[in-house]
N, C-alpha and C positions, 0 to 999 in steps of 0.2 A: 279363191280361198273360201273354205267352208268353216262351219262352227267347230269342226274337229281340230283346226289350228289353234283355237282358243281354249281347248280342253287342257286343263292343267293337272298334273299329278306329282306326287312326291317321288323323287328318284330313289332307287335302291343301289347297292354296290354294283349290281349287274348293269346299271345304266351309266357307269363311269366312262366308258369309251364315247358314248354319244354326247355326254356332258362335256368331256374333254375336247371333243371336236368343236363344239360351239364356243367354248372359252378360248381355244386357240384361234379360231376365226375372228372372234371379237378383238383380241389383241393384234392380230395381223391387220385387220381393217383399220385400226387406229395407230398402226405403226409402233406398237408397244412390244417390248420384249416378251417372248413366250418360251418356256422350256420345251415345248413340243407336245404333241398329242399323247404320246406314250407316257411321258413323265406326269403330265396332268392326269391321265387316266389312272395311273398307279396311286397318285396322291388322293384323288377323289375316291377310289376304291377304299382306301384306308379310312378317310374321313367319313364316308357314308356308312361305314361299319360301326361308327360310334354314334353318340347322341348329341354332339355339339355342332354338327354341320348338317344343314338341310340343303338339298338341291330340288328346285321345282322345275319341271320340264313342261313346255307347252307344245302341243301338237304331236302327231304320230305319222311320220318320224318327227323328232323334236326340232322345232324351229325357233324356240325361245327358251331362255334359261334365267333363273334367279338363284344365286348362291347366298346362303345365309349362315352366319355363325352366331352362336349363343355364348354369353358369358354372364357369370354372376355379377351383381353390382350392389354395393352397400346401400345405395339410395332407394332401391326398389325391392319389393318382396319377391318378384319373379325375375327371370333372366332378362337381359337386354340383348336384342337381336341386332346384328349389323348386316345390312344388305351389302354384301361384298361386290356382287356383280349382277347386272341385269342387262340382258342382250336379246335382241330379236334379229333374225337374219334380215339384211337390208331390203330385199324385195317384198317383205311382208310387214314392214313397219307402217304405222298409222292405220292399223286395221283392228285394234283392240287387243292384240296379243300381250303387249306390255301391261295393259290395264288388267287383263285376266290374271297375269302373274302376280301383280300387286294385290288384287282381290283375294287370291288364294293365300298369299303371304299373310295378309291381315287376318283372314279366317283361321289359318293354322296357328298363327301367333296368339290369337285370342283363345283358341281352344287349349293350347299348350301353356297358358299362363304367362306369356311374355308380357313384361311391363312397359317396354318402350322399344321402338325400332329406330335405328340410326342409319343414315346414308351419307356417304361422302361424295360430293359432286365437284368436278373441276370448275373454277371460276368462269371460264369461258364457255362452258357447256350450258348455254341458256336454254336449249331445247330440253335437256334433262331436268334443269331446275323448274321449268314450267310444267313438265310432266309430273314431277313429284309434288309440286304445289297443287296441281289439279287433283291429286289423290290425297290431299289433306296433310302433307308434310310441310314443315316450316324450317327456315334457317335462322330463326330467332328464338331466344330463350323465352319460354312462355311466362316466366315470372318477372322478367325485366324488359322484354322486347329488344334486348341487345342482340346484334348479329352474332351468330355462332361461327367459330373458325375451327378448322381441323389442322392439327400439326402432326407430323410423323417423323420418324427417324428409323431407317432400316438398320438392323443389326446383322451380325454374322449369320450366314445361312445355317439353319438347323433342319435336319430331316423331320418330316411329319411324324414318323414313328418314334423318334427320340422325344418329341414334344409331348406325346401322349403316353409314353411308357416310362419315362424317367421321372422319379419323384423330385420335387423341388429340393434344392440344397437347404439343409437345416442351419447352415452357418449364416451369421449376419455379416453383411458387407458394409 
């Protein structure tokens, strides 16, 4: 492994197939559902054409990926970034590639005015927890020192293009 594996760049829509392959491999490795490389590639192409999703790729060819989405937040002046995925191919782990992805994420987020970065980690994934803590992330509220929890609820599937092209309903529910 050389330093070229730790070089990180921001992906463009043309990188969607390579990014999709890494995400598919990630889910396959951990026995999680995946819609397949082509579906992921199509989604990523659409998302990377906009301004609210970043993909960082490490190496050439890509051996690591970070997927980041941005959203506005009432508590911060700038957007909040969610690190949706971070993955390095198994045979190249523990060689600084994940750290290089995090360093680039922090640099780009700072440059782009991001106010906070959030990451969701499974309770049993202690290796990931240690990794993120080593890079300055915490699972406690800085104001109260209470542990932070993440709750989610999946809703009916909606296509990516519908999410970004359909204006929100003006009716109150």
